[in-house]
N, C-alpha and C positions, 0 to 999 in steps of 0.2 A: 412708299413713304412719302408724305407731304414734305418736300424738301424745304419749303419756306418755313414751316413750323420747326423743322429740325435745326435750321439756321438760327432761329430765335432762341431755341432751347440751348443750343451750343453757346451763343452769346451770353445767355443768363448765367450758365454754369461758369463760364470764364470770368464773369463779373465778380464772382465770389471765390475765385481761385480754385474751383473744382475742375478736374480734367474731364472734358466731355467724352474723350475717347475711352475713359474708364467706366462710363455708365453702361450697364448691360443693354444690348440691343433691344431686348423685350421691353425695357422701360421706355426707350426712345419711341418704339412702335406704339405703345399705350398712349404716350403723350400726343402722337399724331392722331390717334383714333378717337381721342376724347376720354371722358372719365371711365375708368375701369375699376372693378372691385378689387381690393387687396385679396389675393388668393394664392394658394390655398389657405384656409383657416385650420389651424391645429387646435386640439383640445388637450387639456392636462388637468388632473385633479390637484387643487392647491387649496388647502384649508377648507373653508366652508363651500368652495365653489368648484365647478368644472369650468375652467377658464378657456374661452376661445381667444386665440391670438394669432397674429401674422408674424412670420419671421423671414428675414432676408439677410443676405450677406454670409460670409464664411463662418462656419460653426466654431472656429477657434479665434474669431475676431474679438476685439474689445466690446463688451456688451453695452448697448444703449437701449434704455426703455423709454418709449415715446407714449405719453399719457394724455388722453383726450379729455375734453370737457363736456359741458352740457349747454345747449341740446345738440350735440354733435356726436361723432363716433371716430373709429380708427382711421376713416378716410381723410380726416384732417392731415394725416401724414402720408397720403397716397403719393406725393412727390418727394417729400423729405426722406422717406425710407429708402427709395432707390439711390438717392444722392449719397446718403451715408453708407449704404451697403457697398457702393462703388468705391468708397474710400477704405474698405476693409473692415468696417464695423459689423458686429453681429447685432442686428436691429430686431427688437421685440416690440410689437404694438398690440397690447391687450385690449379687449372690450372690458371696460369696467363693469362692476356688478350691475345687473339690471339692463345691460346693453348687449346687442348682438346675440352671439351663440353662448355667452357666458350664463351658466345656470347654477342655482343652489343645488347642492347634493341632496339635501333633505327638505321635504316640504314643511317640516316643522321649524326650520330656522327662521328666526325673526328677520324680516325684510328691513334691514337697518341701513340707512343712507348716511349715518354720522361720519365725520371726517376720520376718526380713528379706525373705524371698521374698513373704510375704503383703503386707507394706507396699509393696514395689516394684510389686505388682499395681495398687495404688490409684494410685500415681504414674503408671503406664502408662495407667490408665483416664482419669485427669485430662488427660493429654497427648492421648489419642485423642479425648476430648470437647472439646479445646481450652479446658480450664479451667485458668487460670494459678494461681488461689488460691481456696480454699473454706473454709467452716467445716466442721470435721470433728467428728462426734459419734458415739459408740459405746459398747459395753459388751462385756466379756469379750474375745474375739479382736479385736473391732472397736475397743475402747478401746485395746488394746495397739497396734494398727496406727496409730490416730490419734496416740498418744504418740510412736511412732517417727517419723512424718512431721513432727510439731511439733518434735521435738528435732533431727532431722538435716537437714530441709528446711523450716525455718520460713517461708521465703518462700511456700511453697505452702499454708500453713495460716493463715488470718486469725484464727481463734479455735477453741477446742476445748471440747467437753463429754465428760468421761470418767467413766464409772461405775467406782467402786472405785479411782479415783485414778491413781497412777503404776504401770504394769504391765509396764514393759520388763524382759525376762528377762535374768538373769545365770546362766549355766549352772554356774559354779563355786559361786556362792551356793546354787543349787538342789541341790547335793550335800549341803548341811548338813541334819541332821535338825531337824524342828520338833517342837512339843509333840504328844503323842498325839492331842489333840483336833483340832488343825489337820490332822495327817496323815490322820486319819480322814475329814475333809471332802474330801480329795483322793485317796480310795481308788482311784478309777478310773485314775489315772495309773499306779499300780503294776500294776493288772490289764492295762492296755494294753501294759505292758512285756513281757508274756508272750505266747507263741504261742497259749496257751489263750485269753487275753484278746482277741487279734486275731480268732480264729475265733468266739468268742463274740459279739463285736461285729458281725461279718459276718452272723452267723445271726440276731441279735436287735436290729438297730439301732433299730427303732421302740420295742420294749419298753424298751431301754436309755434312749432319749431321754425317754420318759414318766417313767421312774424318776428321772432327773436333774431334769426339770422339777419334779416333786413335791418332791424333796429340796432343790432350790435355792430354791424359792419356796413354802414350806409354807402361806402364806396365800392363794395364787392358785388360784381355783376355775375353771380353764379347762375348757371342754367338749370333747367329741370332735371337733366340727367345727373348732374352733380348732387343736387338736392336728394333725388330718389335713392342714389347710391348709399347715402348716409341714413335716410329715413327708414330703410329696411330694418336698421338696428333697433328702432323704436317699437318694433312689434314684439320684442321680448315680453313674456308674460309678467315679469316683475318690474318692468320699466317704470310705469306710473307710480307704483307703490314706493320704489326706491327714490325717485325724484321728489315726490311729495314729502316723504319722511325727511330727506336731506334738508329741504328748505324749512319745514316746520321745526326740525331739531335746532336749526340755527337761531330761530326766533323764540325758542323755548316753549313752543306750542305743544310739542311732543318730546318725550324723553328718549334717551338712547338706551343701550344695554348696559346695565350696572357693571358688567365685567370690564368695561372700558373706562370707568370713572377715574381711575388713577392716571391713566394716560391723558384723559381730557384735562385733568387738573394741571399736568405738566404743560400741555399745549396752551391752556388758558393764560399761563404765566408768560407766554411769548418767548419761547426758548430761542437763543441765538444760534444762527447757522454758521458753521465754521468752514464748510467745504468751499472750494472755488466756485464762483457763480457768475453767470451773466444774466441780468434781468433785462426784459424787453417790454417795450410798450408800442402799440400802434397809435399813431397820431390822429386816427380817425375812429377810435374805439368809442362806440355809442354808449357803453355802460361803465367803462373804467377809463376815464380821460388820462392821456399821457402826462407823466410828471418827469421831473429830473432825477427821480430815484432817491432823493435825499430824505424824504419823509420816513422811510423805513431803513435808512442806511445803518442805524444802530443795531439792527437785527442781524446784521452780517459781519462776522469777525474775520472771515477769510478774504482772499483776493476777490474783488467784484468789479465788474464793469457794467454800465447801464447804456442801452442803446434804444433810440426811438426810431421806429421804422415808418417812413412816410407813406401816406395813402392807404394805411392798413388798419383794419378793425380788430375785433375781439378774437376771431379765429385765426390768429397770426400765422401758424405754420401752414395752413391751407392757402392763405392769401399771399404769403411771402415765403414760399418754401426755401428759396436759396438763402435768404437771410436767417431763417431758423436753422438750417443745416450748417451755415457758416458759424453760428453761435455755438453749436455743439462741438464742432471741430476746434474752434478757438478755446473754449473752456477746457477741453481735454488737454491742451498745451499749457495750462496755467500750472 
């Protein structure tokens, strides 16, 4: 083992109050060797999907679901998962629909990327795994999914960590123009609204992801191996269709499934979240600038803390795994 690297990791763990001695030796070895895929990946039938997911920690541990965003995958939690497993949590990291080894059970199922569908996937996964309640933690699509479950099914969510705060979509509000600077940060939504954008994304999904990674996290110096570890998830046959539908649905360019209309009306009303929550921002986020969290404070009725992590961009759990793991542990104690 690279003892210098191990010393650095030990110091980082100590900085957030995690006992380095409790971290499995395999995780330490992987840290020394460089990026390693989360393995093995398990599969389980859950609702419309055959979900691929990684699991770590004791089977009787307190469940934590770690939910990734776009254009990323489960490897955003490659360092967070072992930190939490070492503390006795049962950690579940699923590939969202259209990513990695997650597949639709039926070829006839509408490839729907709207927010209600993605959230119900996680409820179905919890049911399949016989998890009644879990801590939910995520960023980007994953944070929105956690927000929705915490708002509409609070019994299923013990506590939540949400990067960038309250992210539930209201499509009518999304019709309103924003400042040019903010619109510029969301340029890809407008690109995806065109057939040229769909074709371009199909042809250049890896190049596109790399561009977004760099723009969203300007201080993150990821290497080729780290990128390729996640990019393999973009080869899913439904990946482009799900991504394009997600962003077109947000802008009302395409419609969702009518069976979710009632849920979407509830979500459009901006339901208040009552579960204990820690919201996080990276102060170098290229698409969602850090705030003091007060702009959405009224959307949280339970105990909440807001933290800004220095030098970190949009992919916060991968860029600052110790800070993210610390937030999960702390919100569990609320």
